[in-house]
C-alpha positions, -999 to +999 in steps of 0.1 A: -301-693-335-325-694-364-342-662-354-310-644-345-297-651-381-330-637-396-330-606-374-293-601-382-301-602-419-328-576-416-306-553-395-277-557-420-300-548-450-313-517-432-279-507-420-265-510-456-294-489-469-287-462-442-249-463-449-256-459-487-279-430-481-256-413-455-226-414-478-242-406-511-271-382-503-264-346-511-294-323-504-276-294-523-271-314-555-294-292-576-285-258-560-270-232-582-263-195-580-299-184-586-317-207-562-316-229-533-333-262-542-334-292-519-343-328-528-362-350-503-339-378-495-356-388-463-387-398-482-366-420-505-349-436-475-382-444-459-396-459-491-366-481-497-366-492-461-403-500-464-397-521-496-367-539-480-388-547-449-418-560-469-396-582-492-379-596-460-413-604-445-424-620-478-393-641-478-399-652-442-435-661-451-423-682-481-396-699-458-422-706-432-445-724-457-414-743-470-405-753-434-441-765-428-440-786-459-406-801-449-420-810-415-397-787-396-425-772-375-403-757-347-384-735-372-417-726-390-434-716-358-403-696-348-407-677-381-445-673-375-438-660-340-413-635-352-436-622-379-465-618-355-444-601-328-426-577-352-458-568-371-476-561-337-447-538-327-449-520-360-487-516-357-483-502-322-457-477-333-479-466-362-509-460-340-487-441-314-473-419-341-507-409-353 
C-alpha cells in the first residue's frame, strides 16, 4: 500500500501538470496580422515534468533515509526498490529513444 500511495502521488502531480498545460496553453498567443509566431509549449511541459519527477525522487530518497533511521526497514527497502526499478525503466527508455 505504501508504494501504491507514492506512485499515485507521482501520477497525480504529472496529471495535474498535463491538465494545466492542456487547458492554458495557446500556441497562437503571440500571433498577429503580420506574422504567425508559435511558442514552444511542449518544451516547457517536458521541463516542468522533469523537475516534478526529480523533486519526487529526491523526496523519496529523503523519506527512505528517514525510514532507515526510524528502523522501518521494510518501507525503506520498498522505497529503494521503487527508485531502482523506476530509474532503470527511465534509463532503458532513454537509450531506446536515442
